[in-house]
N, C-alpha and C positions, 0 to 999 in steps of 0.2 A: 624527678628529673635526673637522668643519668648523663654525666658529662665526663668524657675521657680526654686524655692528653696523648697526642702523637708526638713521639720523642724526636729531638733533633739528631742529626747524623754527623755533624761536622767534628765532634770531639767525643768519641766513645768513652773515654775515661771519665767523663762527667755524668754518665747515665746512671750510675749507682746513686749519686747524690740526688738526681732528678727523681728516681724511683722512690727513695726513702722519704723525700719531702712530699711526694704525691700520696704515698701510702698512709701517712698520718692525716691527710686532708680529706676533702669531700669527694675526690674524683673516683670514678668507677673503673677505669681501664687505662692501661698504658699500651700504646700502639707503636709498631716499628715497621718501617717500609723495607722493601727488598730490591736489590739490584745485584748483578754480578760484576759487570765491568763499570765500577764506580767506586768512589772512596767512601763507602758506607760500611758499618759493621754487619756481619752476617747475623740475620735476625734470630734464628733459633738458638744459636749459642748465646747471643746477648740476652735474649729473654730468659734463658735458663739462669743466667747470673742474676738478673733482676728478680726472678722468682725467689731465689735464695735470700735476697736482700729485703724482701717484703713479706707481709703475712696476710694482707686483706685484698689488695687491689688486683684486678684481673690483668692478664697480659695477652697481647693480640698481635698477630702479623697483619700488616695493613698495606699491601697484601703480599703474601708469599707467591713468587712466580713458580708454581709447582712444576710446570713442564721442564724446568731446568734441572730438576732433582731426580735421582734414581728413586723409583717408586717404593721399593721395599725398604730402602734406608730411610726415606721420608716417613713411612709408616712407623718405623721404630723410633725415629727422632721425635715425632709429634706425640706418640703415645708416652714416651719417656717424659717429655715436657709437661704433659697433662698430669702425669703421675706425680712428679716431683713438686709440682705447684699445687697439689691437692685439688685438681679439677678447676683451676683458675685460668686455663688456657683456651683461647678462641683462635681457630685457624681461619684467618682471612686469606683468601686464595684467588688468584687470577692468572691470566696467560701472559701478561706483559706485552711489550710492543717494540722493544729495542733489538735490532738485528745483531748488534755486537754481543749482547747477552747470549743469544741463541748460538752464535758462532763459537763463543768461548765454551759453552756447555756441550757443543756437538750435536745440537738438534736442529731440525728444519723449522724455520720460523713459520712456514706455511702450514705445518702440521701441529702447531702448539695447542690449538683448541681441541683437535681430535685426541691429542696425547692426554690432555687434562680429562677428557671424557673417559678415556681408558683407565686413568689413574684412580678416579674416585671410587669405583666399585672395589678395586683392590685395597684401597685404604680402609674403606668400611669393613671389608672382610678381615683384614689384619686386626683392626681395632676390636672386632667381635671375639677374637680368640680362635677363630677357625683356621685350619691349615691354609697357608697362603696360596697353594696351587698343587697340581698333581705332583706327587713325590716330594712335596715341601711341607714341612710342619708349620705350626703357628709361629708368628713373629711377636715376641713379647718385648716389653712387659705390657700387661693390660693397662689401658688408661684408667685414671681415676673416675672419669665420666663414663658411665655405661654406654657402650656403642661408639665411644670416641668423642673427641672434643667437638664443641660447637663449630660449625663450618659456615662462614659467610662468604659469598661470592662478590667480587668487585668487577666493575667493567660497565661499558655503555652499550655494547652490541647486543642484539636480540639473543645470540647464543649464550651470553653471560646471564641474561635474565632467565632464560630457559633452564640453566643449570641449577638455579635456586629451587625450582620446582622438582627437578629430577634428583638432585643429590644434597641440597643444602638445608640449612636451618634459617637462613636469612640473607640479606643483601647489604653490602657496604658501598654507599655512593659517595664519590669524592669529586672535588673541584668543580661542582656546579652550584649555583645559587638556588635557594629554595623554590623559586617559581619554575625552574626547570627540573629540579629533583623530584617534584611532585609527580610528574608524568612517569618517571622511572619507578617510583614507589607503587603507583597504580598498576603499572605493567607487571611488577613483581607479584602483586596480590592476585592479578588475573591469572598468571601462570600457576601460582600456588593452587588456586581453585581448579584450574584445568587438570592438574595432576591429582586432584582429590586428596590433597594433603590435609591432615587434621590441624585444627588451631589456625594460627596465622604466622606468616614469616616475620622474623625480627628485622626491623628496618633501622639502619645506622647511617648517619650522614657525617661527612667530614668537611671541615672548613679550615682554611689556612689562616693563622693568626700570629701576631707578634705584639706584645705589650712592652712598654718601657721607653727608655730614651731613644733618640734618633739613631744612635749607633747600633742599638739592638734591632730596630726596624730595618735599617739598611743592611745589616748582616743577614737578616732573614730574607730580604729580597734578593741579595746576591746568591744565597744558597738555593733559592727557588729557581733562579735563572740557570744556575749550573745544572740542577737536576733535570729541568725541562728543556734544556738546550737542544736536544736531539730532534724535537718535533716542530720547531718554529712557533711554539706557543708560549715561550718563556716569559716574554714581557707581559702578555695578556694575563697569565697566572699570577705573576709578581704584582701586577697592578690591582689584582683582586684581593690582595692580602688585607685582612681586617686588623686595624691597628688602634682603634679607640674602644673604650668601654661600651659606648652606645652602639657602635657597629656590631660588636660581638654579642651583646645582649639581644639586639634585634634579630641577628641571624639565628641564634639559638632558639628564640621564641618562634621564629618563622619555621624552622625545621620541626620543632615540636608540633606546631600547628598543622603541618602536612602529614603527621603520623610517625615521626621519627621516635624510636624507643630510646635512642642514645645519640648524642652528638659528640664526635671526636674533634677536638681542637688541635690541629697539627701545628706544633711550634717549630719554626724553622731557624730559630737562633738558639745557641747553646746557653744563653743567659738563664740560669735556673731560678732567678727571681721572678720569672714569668709564672712559675707554679703558684706562688703566693698571690701575685697580682691577679691572675685569672680567678683564683678562689675568692678574692675580695670582690671582684666584679660580678660574679655569678651566684655566690652563696652568701 
């Protein structure tokens, strides 16, 4: 059973402590979300620091809003992160949905999906060591992982599922309970077969959790509401927070039961004691 931790974003200075505690424990991965117009740390820079503070645990964007980024620079940044981490990096990627992020980055929100579709072949080309384009040489360094870091696509729309079959190594599903996530997992597997990809896609599920005293749980709910405030679903997501050992164990078991290869437990409070608490509950 692989269980990862999604890192809190309200106090970046605490994340090195989170990472070190998780690295000596049983957890498989550290994930970090992405936004531009929000009070969160930039994920690639932060994960590079966490890679240097750890030796075993994987690091993952969950998910990086790739259309906001210059493609050539993103190729270099992600290859560098995979290289310095010794191949421990997973690129979780998606299109986002906040108009203010797109305005700040200077991109058209209505073209963000098409932009990601254009970015993926260029990223794969750069990671392979081939010239980036006509009159342009290779963009180094080569990643530690041959062909580039593992790529997981996040999202709910059919286009996001289709990208797993076209460009990805797997799927990262967030903010849905197991009974609804099962349908997305089966859709991903069907797309994988349609594109005649070998093997099977890696399936990762994410659940929002908070263990500890009421102050920790309430801080987590406040942070969720702030993050999801843009879409009118903030209270719904906050009310779905898993806060007891039984709820968390049952959710993990259910996700494993529908075929999840890994479950990411996203911790919305900066209380680092949750690392040991979750380890005790699940391991």
